C-alpha positions in Angstrom: 107.0 88.3 126.6 105.5 90.6 123.9 104.5 94.0 125.4 100.9 94.9 124.8 100.1 97.9 122.6 99.9 101.0 124.8 96.6 102.8 125.2 98.2 106.1 124.1 98.8 104.5 120.7 95.2 103.5 120.3 94.1 107.0 121.3 96.5 108.5 118.8 95.2 106.3 116.0 91.6 107.2 117.0 92.4 110.9 116.9 93.9 110.6 113.5 90.8 108.8 112.2 88.6 111.4 113.9 90.5 114.2 112.3 90.2 112.4 109.0 86.5 112.0 109.3 85.6 115.5 110.5 88.3 117.0 108.2 86.7 115.4 105.1 83.2 116.6 106.2 84.6 120.1 106.7 86.1 120.1 103.2 82.8 118.9 101.6 81.9 122.4 100.3 84.9 122.3 97.9 83.6 119.0 96.4 80.1 120.5 95.8 81.6 123.5 94.0 83.7 121.2 91.8 80.4 119.6 90.6 79.2 122.8 89.0 77.0 123.3 86.9 75.1 120.5 88.7 72.4 121.9 91.0 71.7 120.7 94.6 68.8 118.4 93.6 70.9 116.6 91.1 73.9 116.4 93.4 71.9 114.9 96.3 70.1 112.4 94.0 73.5 111.2 92.7 74.9 111.1 96.2 72.1 108.8 97.3 72.4 106.4 94.3 76.2 106.2 94.2 76.4 105.9 97.9 74.1 102.8 97.7 76.3 101.4 94.9 79.5 101.9 96.9 78.0 100.4 100.1 76.8 97.4 98.2 80.3 96.8 96.8 81.8 97.4 100.2 79.4 95.0 102.0 80.1 92.4 99.3 83.9 92.7 99.6 83.8 92.6 103.4 81.1 89.9 103.4 79.0 92.0 105.8 75.5 91.6 104.3 74.2 89.7 107.4 73.8 92.8 109.6 71.9 94.5 106.8 69.6 91.6 106.3 69.0 91.2 110.0 68.1 94.9 110.3 65.7 94.7 107.3 63.9 91.8 109.0 63.0 94.0 111.9 60.0 96.3 111.1 60.9 98.6 114.0 64.5 99.1 112.8 63.5 99.5 109.2 60.8 102.0 110.1 63.2 104.0 112.2 65.9 104.1 109.5 63.2 105.2 107.0 62.4 108.2 109.1 66.2 108.8 109.5 66.6 108.6 105.7 64.0 111.3 105.1 65.6 113.6 107.7 69.1 113.2 106.3 67.8 113.7 102.8 66.4 117.1 103.9 69.7 117.8 105.6 71.8 116.9 102.6 69.6 118.9 100.2 69.5 122.1 102.3 73.3 121.9 103.0 74.1 121.4 99.3 71.7 124.3 98.4 73.4 126.5 101.0 76.9 125.8 99.7 76.1 126.1 96.0 74.0 129.3 96.4 76.8 131.2 98.2 75.5 130.7 101.7 78.2 128.3 103.1 78.7 130.5 106.2 75.1 130.1 107.2 75.3 126.3 106.4 78.3 126.1 108.8 76.3 128.0 111.4 73.7 125.2 111.3 76.3 122.7 112.5 77.6 125.1 115.1 74.0 125.4 116.4 73.4 121.7 116.3 74.7 120.8 119.8 72.5 123.5 121.3 69.5 122.3 119.3 70.2 118.7 120.5 70.1 119.9 124.1 66.8 121.8 123.4 65.3 118.7 121.8 66.2 116.7 124.9 64.0 119.0 126.9 61.1 119.0 124.4 61.1 115.4 123.3 62.7 113.5 126.3 61.5 115.9 129.0 65.1 116.1 130.3 66.0 118.6 133.1 68.7 121.0 132.1 71.7 122.1 134.2 72.4 125.8 134.7 75.1 126.0 132.0 72.9 124.3 129.5 70.1 126.8 130.2 72.6 129.7 129.7 73.8 128.1 126.4 70.3 127.7 125.0 69.5 131.3 126.0 72.6 132.5 124.2 71.8 130.4 121.2 68.3 131.9 121.0 69.8 135.4 121.3 72.3 134.6 118.6 69.5 133.6 116.2 67.7 136.9 116.9 70.9 138.9 116.3 71.6 136.9 113.1 68.1 137.4 111.9 68.6 141.1 112.2 72.0 140.8 110.5 70.6 138.7 107.6 67.4 140.7 107.3 65.5 137.4 107.7 65.4 134.3 109.8 68.5 132.1 109.0 66.4 129.2 107.8 69.2 127.3 106.2 71.1 127.1 109.5 68.0 126.3 111.6 66.8 123.6 109.1 70.2 122.0 109.1 70.5 122.1 112.9 67.0 120.7 113.6 67.0 118.1 110.8 70.4 116.7 112.0 69.4 117.0 115.6 66.2 115.0 114.9 68.2 112.6 112.8 70.5 112.0 115.8 67.5 111.3 118.1 66.0 108.9 115.6 69.3 107.0 115.1 69.6 106.6 118.9 66.5 104.5 118.9 68.5 102.0 116.7 71.6 102.3 118.9 74.4 99.8 118.3 72.1 97.3 116.6 73.1 98.6 113.2 76.7 99.7 112.3 77.4 102.8 110.3 77.9 101.2 106.9 74.8 99.0 107.2 72.7 102.0 108.4 73.9 104.1 105.5 73.1 101.3 103.1 69.5 100.9 104.4 69.0 104.7 104.5 70.2 105.2 100.9 68.2 102.1 99.8 65.1 103.8 101.1 65.9 107.0 99.2 67.2 105.4 96.1 63.9 105.0 94.2 63.1 108.7 94.7 66.7 109.6 93.8 66.6 107.5 90.6 63.3 109.0 89.6 64.7 112.5 90.1 67.8 111.6 88.0 65.5 110.2 85.2 63.3 113.3 85.3 66.2 115.7 85.2 67.6 113.7 82.2 64.3 113.8 80.3 64.0 117.5 81.0 67.5 118.2 79.7 68.6 119.5 83.1 70.9 116.6 84.1 74.7 117.2 83.9 75.9 113.6 84.8 76.6 112.6 81.2 76.7 116.0 79.4 79.7 117.6 81.0 82.4 115.1 80.1 84.0 112.1 81.6 85.7 114.0 84.4 82.4 115.4 85.6 80.8 112.0 85.4 83.4 110.3 87.5 83.6 113.1 90.1 79.8 112.8 90.5 80.1 109.0 90.8 82.8 109.5 93.5 80.1 111.0 95.8 79.5 107.4 97.0 83.1 107.1 98.2 83.1 110.6 99.5 80.0 109.9 101.6 81.0 106.5 102.9 84.8 107.0 103.7 84.3 109.6 106.4 81.7 107.3 108.0 84.2 104.5 108.1 86.9 106.8 109.6 84.4 107.9 112.1 83.5 104.4 113.1 87.2 103.6 113.6 87.7 106.7 115.7 84.6 106.0 117.8 85.8 102.5 118.7 89.1 104.0 120.1 88.1 107.3 121.7 86.0 108.4 124.6 82.7 110.1 123.9 84.0 113.4 125.2 86.9 113.4 122.7 84.6 112.7 119.8 82.3 115.5 121.1 85.2 117.9 120.9 86.4 116.7 117.5 82.9 117.3 116.0 83.6 121.1 116.0 86.4 120.6 113.5 83.9 120.2 110.6 81.9 123.5 111.0 85.2 125.4 111.8 86.7 124.2 108.5 83.4 125.0 106.6 83.3 128.5 108.1 87.0 129.2 107.3 86.5 127.9 103.7 83.4 130.1 103.2 85.2 133.1 104.6 88.7 132.8 103.2 88.3 130.7 100.0 84.8 131.4 98.8 84.9 135.0 99.8 81.6 135.2 101.6 80.9 138.4 103.6 80.7 138.5 107.4 79.1 141.8 108.5 79.5 143.0 112.1 76.1 141.6 113.1 77.1 138.1 112.0 80.3 138.2 114.0 78.3 139.1 117.1 75.8 136.2 116.3 78.5 133.7 115.7 80.4 134.8 118.8 77.3 134.2 120.9 77.0 130.7 119.4 80.7 130.0 120.1 80.4 131.1 123.7 77.4 128.9 124.1 79.3 125.9 122.7 82.2 126.6 125.1 79.7 126.5 128.0 78.2 123.2 126.7 81.7 121.8 126.4 82.5 122.8 130.0 79.3 121.3 131.2 79.9 118.1 129.3 83.5 117.7 130.7 82.2 118.4 134.3 79.5 115.8 134.0 81.8 113.2 132.5 84.4 113.9 135.2 81.8 113.3 138.0 80.4 110.1 136.6 82.0 106.7 137.2 84.1 105.5 134.3 81.9 103.0 132.5 82.6 101.7 129.0 80.2 103.1 126.5 79.5 101.5 123.1 81.1 103.3 120.1 77.8 103.4 118.2 76.3 105.6 120.9 77.9 108.5 119.1 76.1 110.0 116.1 78.1 110.7 113.0 77.5 113.7 110.9 75.9 113.3 107.5 
């Protein structure tokens, strides 16, 4: 009799895929810097176009066009993914701008704040009732923004835009749920944005501002690789989500902003004045409280299998 594969083995594989996904997202700032002198608008336009090309190739190789066609036949799904596409475009553009303009620390802050914003959106949009620890976490998050505004000398708009755009993106994607897998969703979202992205690339080229074909073959292929760099972490994430509980995925998600923060601080040499340390510390304490609340809630609930697609992947 052949022994069945132990659950621990599945969990281990899932954790490796999860670390791979969030690790790649965490290292993304290094990729954007390699693309210099390309600006954020050109980088995002190329990311959209080459992601669509890569997804089309992937769907063809895997013979997985049917879910995409099925989704496109549903006006509700198509409309929802169109809104999601616009939100993720804003997120990508602001994040790329933050990294390429020497504000990667503030960009990382946006993804630290994101879970707090998601809880806040639950109250505003879904009229959810918060538990005490969630209220405390939101209060600390608001206080952190005030402290950081004083430290920066202005409202940290990059962080807030990233947090709210991705938080709203998650809410919109939940309306689609498990009806569309990650690769099909990315394909449709990039297809929605592709005409705009292509027009931007043509405009930049006609204005002499495009770098795609003017900086050598190496720069060209690194830019084209944005399709792979966008899709591969999503594939890893999907593999992790199928094997791991929602709570484990929720804990792994902090790996990406931690890596982004460390890169900005140790590799890119960005400054962290005392006020920013205080603000970040408040955010980190709020995240610890949210994590404790999440673990308590999951522990009290009966163990019911939850679809992997119920978890939102980062951009």
